[in-house]
C-alpha angles and dihedrals in degrees: 000000000000092000114129108254102176142007121200133182126207126191113218122197116180118185119228132191096222122033121241112286092023141284122348115271128220110298094019115118133169113241129217091273093055098255133120137181120242102223090205093068104009091238129139118242132178122240086223137049102261127186145150121233121204122205121197118190123189127212089254091056100257112146127207125189130209136172132206137206103262109143092141128031093005090175089071092059093043092049092052090052094045101040104033119009101036097055090048089058097056110116094013119127111256089211090070103066097151098053089044092051092048093048093049092047089053092056092076108018096100090053092061098258098127093130141007126059094346093058091041089057090047090051093057092048092046091054090051093051092049090049090053092046092052092046090051088053092046091234138118110259093247090064091059089050095059104287141297110290096171128048091204137357127238110241129210120207109244121205132001102224100198130120101237135041091241091054092048091052090051091051091051089052089053091055091048089054089053091060102267117136101186135056138173125207127203121240090202091073100030096108094176091053135265095273093054091046091049093048093048093049093048092051091050100041101039130220098304098066119089111223124193131183126219101210093188098221090287105135146064115245094257094047091046093051092051093047093048089052090054091050090045087067086068093048101261111200097207140338113228126205098347097170138026113301093237093050100097093163091052092048090052092048095050093047091050096049105033118095090211130071115269120217123199142160117073092120098048119094108188142039087248090067093046096047100074091045092051091048089048093048090235093158143003096212123053124200110199114187112218092207088061099038109032120213097290096055092037090061093044090052094046093050092046091051090053090058088057093046090245121149124233123223105162124221123238123209141179112307144115095259106272097104089037089061090047090051092052092047092051094042095057088055092060121088093205097052113118100180144306139263115257113209093193096179088059106028098050098045093044099049086095088069096064135055122227137057102286109145145156119215141137092022099307144081121242111218113234112251128225134054124321115000090343090234138073133180112285125223088259093068093064090070087070103031133088128185114246114237118184117234 
């Protein structure tokens, strides 16, 4: 029987020598819980790679794997899976991921939990159910989502985690030599300013390299528009997250006035959050994050964006590779997907934690082959994982 028999959550904490986005800057210190605040964007980051895995097992023994966004307070995500969502899944048919997702979302919507940790937990569970459904069908996930439109996905190099501008430029050159033609730098660690970073990269990389800037929600609409114009002089590819995520009016203003494409969306979890921004023409590139959305919402968002002639270039976050595989599987099913973010400092080092042939080289992702996601946790991951047990 394909009925769901058990749901388990595992917290994974993988040490790393250098934190995400590069070395700590002046005034940045790791606290007793392993977190620090990036002064450049006032956001909390872990000193480790932290994630939550979700395992769904059916009565017939089929196993599906999911992974959620859980870079801080992973216990919150794991507890929601273990205490609330998992028990509600028992006995449900794993071949019905969309009705199950919708029913689980409805359980908390009237209590205000239409985003945040609740939906992150739901995303990890949703990925696992889709993985199980595709494995039961004996098909790659993309085939269940409408078919594979792309044989591979162009990848852009995200982040240049080095301490100085000169070192970041050298790293960008290295990626260019490896066959990548697009890179994104992070304003949060661009101490000399975004314009200086953009100009230095353009001088070093030449006219053929696409260069984007993650502005990390730092600016007012007016300041963002003026800064984007200055970077536009150096042929900026796109400006990501120029104003605060809750500032819909500012997003609309920047998109209307900037001469460069604006990309938004990594922090939004549902089609309901995307809809007013699409109606308002707040961006022309969306960046859904699979670890926030899960497969069901990811596809809703992608299809909705197509109706607004908006391009999709998904975001990639900290994880061991399970939700990355789900994102690739869903992305190749979308007509309006132009590529995918490549978090090289995470993806490459964490490939040892998944089975399968997923890879990124020569400027493109290779989709994992086989049924379901095409990947599963390897034996190596269990050195860093612990099962979550509610108190």
